[in-house]
TIRO-2110 file (N, C-alpha, C; in Angstrom, 1 decimal):
// TIRO-2110
-4.8, -2.9, -23.6, N, 1, A
-4.1, -1.7, -23.7, CA, 1, A
-2.5, -1.9, -24.1, C, 1, A
-2.2, -1.1, -25.0, N, 2, A
-0.7, -1.2, -25.5, CA, 2, A
0.4, -1.2, -24.3, C, 2, A
1.5, -2.1, -24.6, N, 3, A
2.5, -2.1, -23.7, CA, 3, A
3.5, -0.8, -23.7, C, 3, A
3.3, -0.2, -24.8, N, 4, A
4.3, 0.9, -25.0, CA, 4, A
4.3, 2.0, -23.8, C, 4, A
3.3, 2.4, -23.2, N, 5, A
3.4, 3.3, -22.0, CA, 5, A
4.2, 2.7, -21.0, C, 5, A
4.1, 1.4, -20.8, N, 6, A
4.8, 0.7, -19.7, CA, 6, A
6.2, 0.7, -20.0, C, 6, A
6.6, 0.4, -21.1, N, 7, A
8.0, 0.2, -21.6, CA, 7, A
8.7, 1.5, -21.4, C, 7, A
8.1, 2.6, -21.9, N, 8, A
8.6, 4.0, -21.8, CA, 8, A
8.9, 4.3, -20.3, C, 8, A
7.9, 4.0, -19.4, N, 9, A
8.2, 4.4, -18.0, CA, 9, A
9.2, 3.5, -17.4, C, 9, A
9.3, 2.2, -17.8, N, 10, A
10.4, 1.4, -17.4, CA, 10, A
11.8, 1.8, -17.7, C, 10, A
11.9, 2.4, -18.9, N, 11, A
13.3, 3.0, -19.4, CA, 11, A
13.6, 4.2, -18.6, C, 11, A
12.6, 5.0, -18.4, N, 12, A
12.9, 6.3, -17.6, CA, 12, A
13.0, 6.1, -16.0, C, 12, A
12.2, 5.1, -15.6, N, 13, A
12.2, 5.0, -14.1, CA, 13, A
12.2, 3.5, -13.7, C, 13, A
13.3, 2.7, -14.0, N, 14, A
13.4, 1.4, -13.8, CA, 14, A
13.4, 1.0, -12.3, C, 14, A
13.8, 1.8, -11.4, N, 15, A
13.7, 1.3, -10.0, CA, 15, A
12.3, 1.4, -9.4, C, 15, A
11.4, 2.2, -9.9, N, 16, A
10.1, 2.2, -9.4, CA, 16, A
9.1, 1.4, -10.3, C, 16, A
9.3, 1.2, -11.5, N, 17, A
8.4, 0.5, -12.4, CA, 17, A
8.7, -1.0, -12.3, C, 17, A
10.0, -1.4, -12.3, N, 18, A
10.4, -2.7, -12.0, CA, 18, A
10.3, -3.8, -13.0, C, 18, A
9.6, -3.6, -14.2, N, 19, A
9.5, -4.7, -15.2, CA, 19, A
9.3, -3.9, -16.5, C, 19, A
9.7, -4.5, -17.6, N, 20, A
9.6, -3.9, -18.9, CA, 20, A
8.3, -4.0, -19.5, C, 20, A
7.5, -5.0, -19.0, N, 21, A
6.1, -5.2, -19.6, CA, 21, A
5.1, -5.4, -18.6, C, 21, A
3.8, -5.1, -18.8, N, 22, A
2.8, -5.3, -17.7, CA, 22, A
2.7, -6.7, -17.4, C, 22, A
2.2, -6.9, -16.2, N, 23, A
1.9, -8.3, -15.7, CA, 23, A
0.9, -9.1, -16.7, C, 23, A
1.2, -10.3, -16.8, N, 24, A
0.4, -11.3, -17.7, CA, 24, A
-1.0, -11.5, -16.9, C, 24, A
-1.9, -12.0, -17.8, N, 25, A
-3.3, -12.4, -17.2, CA, 25, A
-3.1, -13.6, -16.3, C, 25, A
-2.0, -14.3, -16.6, N, 26, A
-1.8, -15.6, -15.7, CA, 26, A
-1.4, -15.2, -14.3, C, 26, A
-0.5, -14.2, -14.2, N, 27, A
-0.1, -13.8, -13.0, CA, 27, A
-1.2, -13.0, -12.2, C, 27, A
-2.1, -12.3, -13.0, N, 28, A
-3.4, -11.7, -12.4, CA, 28, A
-4.2, -12.8, -11.8, C, 28, A
-4.3, -13.9, -12.6, N, 29, A
-5.2, -15.0, -12.0, CA, 29, A
-4.6, -15.5, -10.7, C, 29, A
-3.3, -15.6, -10.5, N, 30, A
-2.7, -16.2, -9.3, CA, 30, A
-2.9, -15.1, -8.2, C, 30, A
-2.9, -13.9, -8.3, N, 31, A
-3.0, -12.8, -7.5, CA, 31, A
-4.4, -12.8, -6.9, C, 31, A
-5.3, -12.7, -8.0, N, 32, A
-6.7, -12.5, -7.5, CA, 32, A
-7.4, -13.7, -6.9, C, 32, A
-7.0, -14.9, -7.1, N, 33, A
-7.5, -16.1, -6.5, CA, 33, A
-7.4, -16.0, -5.0, C, 33, A
-6.5, -15.3, -4.3, N, 34, A
-6.5, -15.1, -2.8, CA, 34, A
-7.5, -14.2, -2.2, C, 34, A
-8.2, -13.5, -3.2, N, 35, A
-9.2, -12.6, -2.7, CA, 35, A
-10.7, -13.2, -2.7, C, 35, A
-11.3, -13.2, -1.5, N, 36, A
-12.7, -13.6, -1.4, CA, 36, A
-13.6, -12.4, -1.6, C, 36, A
-14.0, -12.2, -2.7, N, 37, A
-14.8, -11.1, -3.2, CA, 37, A
-16.2, -11.0, -2.5, C, 37, A
-16.7, -12.2, -2.0, N, 38, A
-18.0, -12.2, -1.2, CA, 38, A
-17.7, -11.4, 0.2, C, 38, A
-16.5, -11.6, 0.6, N, 39, A
-16.2, -11.1, 1.9, CA, 39, A
-15.7, -9.7, 1.9, C, 39, A
-15.0, -9.3, 0.9, N, 40, A
-14.1, -8.1, 0.9, CA, 40, A
-15.1, -6.8, 0.8, C, 40, A
-14.8, -6.0, 1.7, N, 41, A
-15.6, -4.6, 1.7, CA, 41, A
-14.6, -3.5, 1.2, C, 41, A
-13.4, -3.7, 1.6, N, 42, A
-12.3, -2.7, 1.2, CA, 42, A
-11.0, -3.4, 0.7, C, 42, A
-10.7, -2.9, -0.6, N, 43, A
-9.5, -3.4, -1.2, CA, 43, A
-8.5, -2.4, -1.5, C, 43, A
-7.3, -2.4, -1.4, N, 44, A
-6.2, -1.4, -1.8, CA, 44, A
-5.3, -2.1, -2.6, C, 44, A
-4.8, -1.2, -3.7, N, 45, A
-3.8, -1.8, -4.5, CA, 45, A
-2.5, -0.8, -4.5, C, 45, A
-1.4, -1.3, -4.5, N, 46, A
-0.3, -0.5, -4.6, CA, 46, A
0.4, -0.7, -6.0, C, 46, A
0.7, 0.4, -6.7, N, 47, A
1.4, 0.4, -8.0, CA, 47, A
0.7, -0.5, -9.0, C, 47, A
-0.6, -0.1, -9.3, N, 48, A
-1.2, -0.7, -10.3, CA, 48, A
-0.8, -0.6, -11.8, C, 48, A
0.1, 0.3, -12.1, N, 49, A
0.6, 0.4, -13.3, CA, 49, A
-0.4, 0.8, -14.4, C, 49, A
-0.6, 0.0, -15.3, N, 50, A
-1.8, 0.1, -16.3, CA, 50, A
-3.1, -0.5, -16.0, C, 50, A
-3.1, -1.2, -14.9, N, 51, A
-4.4, -1.8, -14.4, CA, 51, A
-4.7, -3.3, -14.6, C, 51, A
-3.6, -4.1, -14.9, N, 52, A
-3.9, -5.4, -15.2, CA, 52, A
-4.8, -6.2, -14.0, C, 52, A
-4.2, -6.0, -12.8, N, 53, A
-4.9, -6.6, -11.6, CA, 53, A
-6.1, -5.8, -11.3, C, 53, A
-6.1, -4.4, -11.5, N, 54, A
-7.3, -3.6, -11.2, CA, 54, A
-8.6, -4.1, -11.9, C, 54, A
-8.3, -4.3, -13.3, N, 55, A
-9.3, -4.8, -14.2, CA, 55, A
-10.2, -6.0, -13.7, C, 55, A
-9.2, -7.0, -13.2, N, 56, A
-9.9, -8.2, -12.6, CA, 56, A
-10.6, -8.0, -11.4, C, 56, A
-10.2, -7.2, -10.6, N, 57, A
-10.9, -6.8, -9.3, CA, 57, A
-12.1, -6.1, -9.5, C, 57, A
-12.1, -5.2, -10.5, N, 58, A
-13.3, -4.5, -10.9, CA, 58, A
-14.4, -5.5, -11.4, C, 58, A
-14.0, -6.4, -12.1, N, 59, A
-15.0, -7.4, -12.6, CA, 59, A
-15.5, -8.3, -11.6, C, 59, A
-14.7, -8.7, -10.6, N, 60, A
-15.1, -9.6, -9.5, CA, 60, A
-15.8, -9.1, -8.3, C, 60, A
-15.5, -7.8, -8.0, N, 61, A
-16.0, -7.3, -6.7, CA, 61, A
-17.5, -7.1, -6.6, C, 61, A
-17.9, -6.9, -5.4, N, 62, A
-19.3, -6.6, -5.2, CA, 62, A
-19.5, -5.1, -5.5, C, 62, A
-20.7, -4.7, -5.9, N, 63, A
-20.9, -3.5, -6.3, CA, 63, A
-20.5, -2.4, -5.3, C, 63, A
-20.7, -2.7, -4.0, N, 64, A
-20.5, -1.7, -2.9, CA, 64, A
-19.0, -1.9, -2.4, C, 64, A
-18.2, -2.8, -2.8, N, 65, A
-16.8, -2.9, -2.4, CA, 65, A
-16.0, -1.7, -2.8, C, 65, A
-15.3, -1.2, -1.9, N, 66, A
-14.5, 0.1, -2.3, CA, 66, A
-13.1, -0.4, -2.6, C, 66, A
-12.6, 0.3, -3.8, N, 67, A
-11.2, 0.0, -4.1, CA, 67, A
-10.5, 1.3, -4.2, C, 67, A
-9.3, 1.2, -3.5, N, 68, A
-8.4, 2.4, -3.5, CA, 68, A
-7.1, 2.0, -4.1, C, 68, A
-6.7, 2.9, -5.1, N, 69, A
-5.3, 2.6, -5.8, CA, 69, A
-4.3, 3.7, -5.4, C, 69, A
-3.0, 3.2, -5.2, N, 70, A
-2.0, 4.1, -5.0, CA, 70, A
-1.0, 4.0, -6.2, C, 70, A
-1.0, 5.1, -6.9, N, 71, A
0.0, 5.1, -8.2, CA, 71, A
1.0, 6.4, -7.9, C, 71, A
2.3, 6.2, -7.7, N, 72, A
3.0, 7.3, -7.6, CA, 72, A
3.6, 7.9, -9.0, C, 72, A
3.6, 7.0, -10.0, N, 73, A
4.0, 7.5, -11.3, CA, 73, A
3.0, 8.3, -12.0, C, 73, A
3.3, 9.5, -12.3, N, 74, A
2.4, 10.5, -12.8, CA, 74, A
1.8, 10.0, -14.3, C, 74, A
2.5, 9.4, -15.1, N, 75, A
2.0, 9.0, -16.3, CA, 75, A
0.9, 7.8, -16.1, C, 75, A
1.3, 6.8, -15.3, N, 76, A
0.4, 5.8, -15.1, CA, 76, A
-0.9, 6.3, -14.4, C, 76, A
-0.7, 7.3, -13.5, N, 77, A
-1.8, 7.8, -12.8, CA, 77, A
-2.9, 8.5, -13.7, C, 77, A
-2.4, 9.2, -14.8, N, 78, A
-3.1, 9.8, -15.8, CA, 78, A
-3.9, 8.7, -16.6, C, 78, A
-3.2, 7.6, -16.9, N, 79, A
-3.9, 6.6, -17.7, CA, 79, A
-5.0, 5.9, -16.9, C, 79, A
-4.8, 5.7, -15.7, N, 80, A
-5.7, 5.2, -14.8, CA, 80, A
-6.9, 6.0, -14.4, C, 80, A
-6.5, 7.3, -14.3, N, 81, A
-7.8, 8.3, -14.1, CA, 81, A
-8.7, 8.3, -15.3, C, 81, A
-8.1, 8.2, -16.5, N, 82, A
-9.0, 8.2, -17.8, CA, 82, A
-9.7, 6.8, -17.8, C, 82, A
-9.0, 5.8, -17.7, N, 83, A
-9.5, 4.4, -17.9, CA, 83, A
-10.7, 4.1, -17.0, C, 83, A
-10.6, 4.6, -15.7, N, 84, A
-11.6, 4.3, -14.6, CA, 84, A
-12.5, 5.5, -14.4, C, 84, A
-12.6, 6.4, -15.2, N, 85, A
-13.3, 7.7, -14.8, CA, 85, A
-14.7, 7.4, -14.5, C, 85, A
-15.4, 6.4, -14.9, N, 86, A
-16.8, 6.0, -14.6, CA, 86, A
-17.1, 5.2, -13.5, C, 86, A
-16.0, 4.6, -12.8, N, 87, A
-16.3, 3.7, -11.8, CA, 87, A
-16.6, 4.2, -10.5, C, 87, A
-17.5, 3.7, -9.8, N, 88, A
-18.1, 4.0, -8.6, CA, 88, A
-17.5, 3.2, -7.5, C, 88, A
-17.4, 3.8, -6.3, N, 89, A
-16.7, 3.3, -5.1, CA, 89, A
-15.3, 2.9, -5.5, C, 89, A
-14.7, 3.9, -6.1, N, 90, A
-13.3, 3.6, -6.7, CA, 90, A
-12.6, 4.9, -6.6, C, 90, A
-11.4, 4.8, -6.0, N, 91, A
-10.6, 6.0, -5.8, CA, 91, A
-9.0, 5.7, -6.2, C, 91, A
-8.4, 6.8, -6.8, N, 92, A
-7.0, 6.7, -7.2, CA, 92, A
-6.2, 7.9, -6.8, C, 92, A
-5.2, 7.6, -6.1, N, 93, A
-4.4, 8.7, -5.6, CA, 93, A
-2.9, 8.7, -6.2, C, 93, A
-2.4, 9.9, -6.5, N, 94, A
-1.0, 9.9, -7.1, CA, 94, A
-0.1, 10.2, -5.9, C, 94, A
0.4, 9.2, -5.2, N, 95, A
1.0, 9.3, -4.0, CA, 95, A
1.6, 7.9, -3.6, C, 95, A
2.6, 8.0, -2.7, N, 96, A
3.1, 6.8, -2.2, CA, 96, A
2.3, 5.9, -1.3, C, 96, A
2.5, 4.6, -1.3, N, 97, A
1.7, 3.8, -0.5, CA, 97, A
2.1, 4.0, 1.0, C, 97, A
3.3, 4.6, 1.3, N, 98, A
3.6, 5.1, 2.7, CA, 98, A
2.5, 5.8, 3.5, C, 98, A
1.8, 6.6, 2.6, N, 99, A
0.8, 7.5, 3.2, CA, 99, A
-0.6, 6.8, 3.1, C, 99, A
-0.8, 5.5, 3.2, N, 100, A
-2.0, 4.9, 3.2, CA, 100, A
-3.0, 5.4, 4.3, C, 100, A
-2.5, 5.6, 5.5, N, 101, A
-3.3, 6.1, 6.6, CA, 101, A
-4.1, 7.3, 6.3, C, 101, A
-3.4, 8.3, 5.8, N, 102, A
-3.9, 9.6, 5.3, CA, 102, A
-5.2, 9.4, 4.4, C, 102, A
-5.1, 8.5, 3.3, N, 103, A
-6.1, 8.4, 2.5, CA, 103, A
-7.3, 7.6, 2.9, C, 103, A
-6.9, 6.5, 3.8, N, 104, A
-7.9, 5.7, 4.4, CA, 104, A
-9.0, 6.7, 5.1, C, 104, A
-8.3, 7.7, 5.8, N, 105, A
-9.2, 8.7, 6.6, CA, 105, A
-9.8, 9.6, 5.6, C, 105, A
-9.3, 9.9, 4.6, N, 106, A
-9.9, 11.0, 3.6, CA, 106, A
-11.2, 10.3, 3.1, C, 106, A
-11.1, 9.0, 2.8, N, 107, A
-12.3, 8.3, 2.1, CA, 107, A
-13.1, 7.5, 3.1, C, 107, A
-13.0, 7.7, 4.3, N, 108, A
-13.7, 7.0, 5.3, CA, 108, A
-13.7, 5.5, 5.2, C, 108, A
-12.3, 5.0, 5.0, N, 109, A
-12.2, 3.5, 5.0, CA, 109, A
-11.7, 3.1, 6.4, C, 109, A
-12.4, 2.3, 7.1, N, 110, A
-12.0, 2.1, 8.5, CA, 110, A
-10.9, 1.0, 8.6, C, 110, A
-10.7, 0.2, 7.7, N, 111, A
-9.8, -1.0, 7.7, CA, 111, A
-9.7, -1.5, 6.3, C, 111, A
-8.8, -2.4, 6.1, N, 112, A
-8.5, -3.0, 4.7, CA, 112, A
-8.6, -4.6, 4.8, C, 112, A
-9.4, -5.2, 3.8, N, 113, A
-9.4, -6.7, 3.8, CA, 113, A
-8.3, -7.2, 3.1, C, 113, A
-8.0, -6.6, 2.0, N, 114, A
-6.9, -7.1, 1.2, CA, 114, A
-6.1, -5.9, 0.5, C, 114, A
-4.8, -6.1, 0.6, N, 115, A
-4.0, -5.2, -0.1, CA, 115, A
-3.1, -6.0, -1.1, C, 115, A
-3.3, -5.6, -2.4, N, 116, A
-2.6, -6.2, -3.5, CA, 116, A
-1.4, -5.2, -3.9, C, 116, A
-0.2, -5.7, -4.3, N, 117, A
0.9, -4.9, -4.5, CA, 117, A
1.6, -5.3, -5.7, C, 117, A
1.9, -4.3, -6.7, N, 118, A
2.9, -4.7, -7.7, CA, 118, A
4.1, -3.8, -7.6, C, 118, A
4.4, -3.4, -6.4, N, 119, A
5.7, -2.7, -6.0, CA, 119, A
6.9, -3.6, -6.1, C, 119, A
8.0, -3.1, -6.6, N, 120, A
9.2, -3.8, -6.7, CA, 120, A
10.1, -3.5, -5.4, C, 120, A
9.8, -4.3, -4.4, N, 121, A
10.3, -4.0, -3.1, CA, 121, A
12.0, -4.2, -3.2, C, 121, A
12.3, -5.1, -4.1, N, 122, A
13.8, -5.4, -4.1, CA, 122, A
14.7, -4.2, -4.6, C, 122, A
13.9, -3.3, -5.4, N, 123, A
14.7, -2.1, -6.0, CA, 123, A
14.4, -0.8, -5.3, C, 123, A
13.2, -0.8, -4.3, N, 124, A
13.0, 0.4, -3.7, CA, 124, A
14.0, 0.7, -2.5, C, 124, A
14.2, 1.9, -2.0, N, 125, A
15.0, 2.1, -0.8, CA, 125, A
14.5, 1.3, 0.3, C, 125, A
15.5, 0.7, 1.2, N, 126, A
15.0, -0.3, 2.1, CA, 126, A
14.0, 0.6, 3.2, C, 126, A
14.3, 1.8, 3.3, N, 127, A
13.5, 2.5, 4.4, CA, 127, A
12.1, 2.8, 3.8, C, 127, A
12.0, 3.0, 2.6, N, 128, A
10.7, 3.1, 2.0, CA, 128, A
9.9, 1.8, 1.9, C, 128, A
10.5, 0.7, 1.7, N, 129, A
9.9, -0.7, 1.7, CA, 129, A
9.5, -1.0, 3.2, C, 129, A
10.3, -0.7, 4.2, N, 130, A
10.0, -0.8, 5.6, CA, 130, A
8.8, -0.1, 6.0, C, 130, A
8.6, 1.2, 5.6, N, 131, A
7.5, 2.0, 5.9, CA, 131, A
6.2, 1.5, 5.3, C, 131, A
6.3, 1.1, 4.0, N, 132, A
5.1, 0.6, 3.3, CA, 132, A
4.6, -0.6, 4.0, C, 132, A
5.6, -1.6, 4.3, N, 133, A
5.1, -2.9, 4.9, CA, 133, A
4.6, -2.6, 6.2, C, 133, A
5.2, -1.7, 7.0, N, 134, A
4.7, -1.5, 8.4, CA, 134, A
3.3, -0.8, 8.4, C, 134, A
3.0, 0.1, 7.5, N, 135, A
1.8, 0.6, 7.3, CA, 135, A
0.8, -0.4, 6.7, C, 135, A
1.2, -1.2, 5.9, N, 136, A
0.2, -2.3, 5.3, CA, 136, A
-0.2, -3.2, 6.5, C, 136, A
0.9, -3.5, 7.3, N, 137, A
0.5, -4.4, 8.5, CA, 137, A
-0.5, -3.8, 9.4, C, 137, A
-0.3, -2.4, 9.6, N, 138, A
-1.2, -1.7, 10.6, CA, 138, A
-2.5, -1.6, 10.1, C, 138, A
-2.8, -1.4, 9.0, N, 139, A
-4.3, -1.0, 8.5, CA, 139, A
-4.9, -2.4, 8.0, C, 139, A
-4.3, -3.6, 7.7, N, 140, A
-5.0, -4.7, 7.3, CA, 140, A
-5.8, -5.2, 8.6, C, 140, A
-7.0, -5.6, 8.3, N, 141, A
-8.0, -6.2, 9.2, CA, 141, A
-7.3, -7.5, 9.8, C, 141, A
-7.7, -7.8, 11.0, N, 142, A
-7.3, -9.1, 11.5, CA, 142, A
-7.9, -10.2, 10.4, C, 142, A
-7.0, -11.1, 10.0, N, 143, A
-7.4, -12.1, 9.1, CA, 143, A
-7.3, -11.7, 7.7, C, 143, A
-6.8, -10.3, 7.4, N, 144, A
-6.7, -9.8, 6.1, CA, 144, A
-5.3, -10.5, 5.5, C, 144, A
-5.2, -10.2, 4.1, N, 145, A
-4.1, -10.6, 3.4, CA, 145, A
-3.5, -9.6, 2.6, C, 145, A
-2.1, -9.6, 2.6, N, 146, A
-1.3, -8.7, 1.8, CA, 146, A
-0.7, -9.7, 0.6, C, 146, A
-1.1, -9.3, -0.7, N, 147, A
-0.8, -10.3, -1.8, CA, 147, A
0.2, -9.5, -2.7, C, 147, A
1.4, -9.9, -2.9, N, 148, A
2.3, -9.2, -3.7, CA, 148, A
3.0, -10.3, -4.6, C, 148, A
3.8, -9.7, -5.5, N, 149, A
4.6, -10.6, -6.4, CA, 149, A
6.1, -10.0, -6.5, C, 149, A
7.1, -10.8, -6.6, N, 150, A
8.4, -10.4, -6.8, CA, 150, A
9.1, -11.3, -7.8, C, 150, A
10.2, -10.9, -8.4, N, 151, A
10.8, -11.8, -9.4, CA, 151, A
11.9, -12.7, -8.9, C, 151, A
12.2, -12.6, -7.6, N, 152, A
13.0, -13.4, -7.0, CA, 152, A
12.6, -13.7, -5.5, C, 152, A
13.3, -14.5, -4.8, N, 153, A
12.8, -14.8, -3.4, CA, 153, A
13.7, -14.1, -2.3, C, 153, A
14.5, -13.1, -2.9, N, 154, A
15.4, -12.5, -2.0, CA, 154, A
14.7, -11.6, -0.9, C, 154, A
13.5, -11.3, -1.3, N, 155, A
12.8, -10.3, -0.3, CA, 155, A
11.9, -11.1, 0.8, C, 155, A
11.9, -12.4, 0.6, N, 156, A
11.0, -13.2, 1.5, CA, 156, A
11.4, -12.9, 3.0, C, 156, A
12.6, -13.0, 3.5, N, 157, A
12.9, -12.8, 4.8, CA, 157, A
12.6, -11.4, 5.4, C, 157, A
12.7, -10.5, 4.4, N, 158, A
12.5, -9.0, 4.7, CA, 158, A
11.0, -8.9, 5.0, C, 158, A
10.2, -9.4, 4.1, N, 159, A
8.8, -9.3, 4.3, CA, 159, A
8.3, -10.1, 5.4, C, 159, A
8.9, -11.2, 5.7, N, 160, A
8.7, -12.0, 6.8, CA, 160, A
8.9, -11.3, 8.2, C, 160, A
9.6, -10.1, 8.2, N, 161, A
9.7, -9.3, 9.4, CA, 161, A
8.4, -8.7, 9.8, C, 161, A
7.4, -8.6, 8.8, N, 162, A
6.2, -7.8, 9.0, CA, 162, A
4.9, -8.9, 9.0, C, 162, A
5.1, -10.1, 8.4, N, 163, A
4.0, -11.0, 8.3, CA, 163, A
4.7, -12.4, 8.7, C, 163, A
4.1, -13.2, 9.5, N, 164, A
4.6, -14.3, 10.0, CA, 164, A
4.2, -15.6, 9.2, C, 164, A
3.2, -15.3, 8.3, N, 165, A
2.7, -16.5, 7.4, CA, 165, A
2.8, -16.0, 6.0, C, 165, A
3.7, -16.7, 5.2, N, 166, A
3.9, -16.3, 3.7, CA, 166, A
3.7, -17.6, 3.0, C, 166, A
2.7, -17.6, 2.0, N, 167, A
2.5, -18.6, 1.1, CA, 167, A
3.2, -18.2, -0.3, C, 167, A
3.8, -19.1, -0.9, N, 168, A
4.6, -18.8, -2.2, CA, 168, A
4.2, -19.6, -3.3, C, 168, A
3.8, -19.1, -4.5, N, 169, A
3.6, -19.8, -5.7, CA, 169, A
4.4, -19.1, -6.8, C, 169, A
4.8, -19.9, -7.8, N, 170, A
5.5, -19.4, -8.9, CA, 170, A
4.6, -19.4, -10.1, C, 170, A
4.7, -18.2, -10.9, N, 171, A
4.0, -18.2, -12.1, CA, 171, A
5.0, -17.9, -13.3, C, 171, A
5.1, -19.0, -14.1, N, 172, A
6.2, -18.8, -15.2, CA, 172, A
5.7, -18.2, -16.4, C, 172, A
4.3, -18.1, -16.4, N, 173, A
3.7, -17.4, -17.7, CA, 173, A
3.6, -15.9, -17.5, C, 173, A
4.8, -15.5, -17.2, N, 174, A
4.9, -13.9, -17.1, CA, 174, A
6.3, -13.6, -17.6, C, 174, A
6.6, -12.3, -17.8, N, 175, A
7.8, -12.0, -18.3, CA, 175, A
8.3, -10.8, -17.4, C, 175, A
9.3, -11.0, -16.5, N, 176, A
9.8, -12.3, -16.4, CA, 176, A
9.0, -13.1, -15.3, C, 176, A
9.2, -14.5, -15.2, N, 177, A
8.6, -15.3, -14.3, CA, 177, A
8.6, -14.7, -12.9, C, 177, A
7.5, -14.9, -12.0, N, 178, A
7.3, -14.2, -10.9, CA, 178, A
6.8, -15.2, -9.7, C, 178, A
7.2, -14.7, -8.5, N, 179, A
6.7, -15.4, -7.3, CA, 179, A
5.7, -14.7, -6.7, C, 179, A
4.6, -15.3, -6.4, N, 180, A
3.3, -14.6, -5.7, CA, 180, A
3.5, -15.0, -4.2, C, 180, A
3.4, -13.8, -3.4, N, 181, A
3.5, -13.9, -1.9, CA, 181, A
2.1, -13.7, -1.4, C, 181, A
1.6, -14.5, -0.6, N, 182, A
0.2, -14.3, 0.1, CA, 182, A
0.7, -14.2, 1.5, C, 182, A
0.6, -13.0, 2.0, N, 183, A
1.1, -12.7, 3.4, CA, 183, A
0.0, -12.6, 4.4, C, 183, A
0.1, -13.1, 5.5, N, 184, A
-0.9, -12.8, 6.6, CA, 184, A
-0.2, -12.9, 8.1, C, 184, A
-1.0, -12.6, 9.0, N, 185, A
-0.4, -12.6, 10.3, CA, 185, A
-1.3, -13.5, 11.2, C, 185, A
-0.6, -14.6, 11.7, N, 186, A
-1.2, -15.5, 12.7, CA, 186, A
-1.3, -14.9, 14.0, C, 186, A
-2.4, -14.5, 14.5, N, 187, A
-2.8, -14.0, 15.7, CA, 187, A
-2.6, -15.0, 16.9, C, 187, A
-1.6, -14.9, 17.8, N, 188, A
-1.5, -15.9, 18.9, CA, 188, A
-2.6, -15.4, 19.9, C, 188, A
-3.0, -16.6, 20.6, N, 189, A
-4.1, -16.3, 21.6, CA, 189, A
-3.2, -15.9, 22.9, C, 189, A
-3.7, -14.9, 23.7, N, 190, A
-3.1, -14.5, 24.9, CA, 190, A
-2.9, -15.7, 25.9, C, 190, A
-1.9, -15.7, 26.8, N, 191, A
-1.9, -16.9, 27.7, CA, 191, A
-3.1, -17.2, 28.5, C, 191, A
-3.8, -16.1, 29.0, N, 192, A
-4.9, -16.2, 29.9, CA, 192, A
-6.1, -17.0, 29.0, C, 192, A
-6.2, -16.6, 27.7, N, 193, A
-7.2, -17.3, 26.9, CA, 193, A
-6.9, -18.9, 26.7, C, 193, A
-5.6, -19.0, 26.5, N, 194, A
-5.2, -20.4, 26.3, CA, 194, A
-5.4, -21.2, 27.5, C, 194, A
-5.1, -20.7, 28.7, N, 195, A
-5.3, -21.3, 30.1, CA, 195, A
-6.9, -21.7, 30.1, C, 195, A
-7.7, -20.7, 29.8, N, 196, A
-9.1, -20.9, 30.0, CA, 196, A
-9.6, -22.0, 29.1, C, 196, A
-9.1, -22.1, 27.8, N, 197, A
-9.4, -23.1, 26.8, CA, 197, A
-9.1, -24.4, 27.4, C, 197, A
-7.9, -24.5, 28.0, N, 198, A
-7.3, -25.8, 28.6, CA, 198, A
-8.2, -26.3, 29.7, C, 198, A
-8.7, -25.4, 30.6, N, 199, A
-9.4, -25.6, 31.8, CA, 199, A
-10.8, -26.1, 31.4, C, 199, A
-11.4, -25.4, 30.3, N, 200, A
-12.8, -25.8, 29.8, CA, 200, A
-12.8, -27.2, 29.2, C, 200, A
-11.7, -27.8, 28.7, N, 201, A
-11.6, -29.0, 28.1, CA, 201, A
-11.5, -30.1, 29.0, C, 201, A
-11.1, -29.7, 30.3, N, 202, A
-10.9, -30.8, 31.3, CA, 202, A
-12.2, -31.4, 31.8, C, 202, A
END
C-alpha cells in the first residue's frame, strides 16, 4: 500500500499518528515473533494505521482466532474497512482503545491473549495513556502479553507502572528506528500457597 495516506495523516494529526511512514516489515517481524499463534484465541490491536502488523497477524493466525482492531483515525479506519472487508472473525472499530471493555462485550470476547499497539504513548495526553494501559492490563489474560513499540525509552518507566516485566529489543531497520516492548505481569503466589509449597518439599 502507498505511504501517501500515512504521510498525509501525519501532517494533519502528528500527535496521534506518531510517524511519517508506516512501520517496516522488519519491525513487524519483531512485534509478531512474541505471539504464539497456536495458543492465541483473541488478539487486539491498537492503532493499526494502514495494517502493517495486521497483515502479518492475519497470515499467521488460526482460522478461528478473533482479531479486533481499534483505529480512532477516520481515514485509516476507512482504509482498513475496505482492505479487510472479506475477513472472517475480524472486527474493526473507529474508537479509542480506552473503550476496549465495551467492544469486548459487544463481540463476545471474554479475555485477550495478546494486545499489539502502534500508539505513540509519548505524544498522547498522559491521562489517555494511563487509561489505555490500565484497561489493557485489566483485560489481558493471565500470562498474556502487551506488545508495543516506541521511538525512545522515555516511556519505559511509565509503562512499568502497569506491567512489572518488560523485555526490550531495538529495530534499526525502521524509520525512525524503534524499540519493541514486550510487557507482561509476573503473578506472585499468595503467601499461603508459598507456605504450602515449602511444607510439601520438606
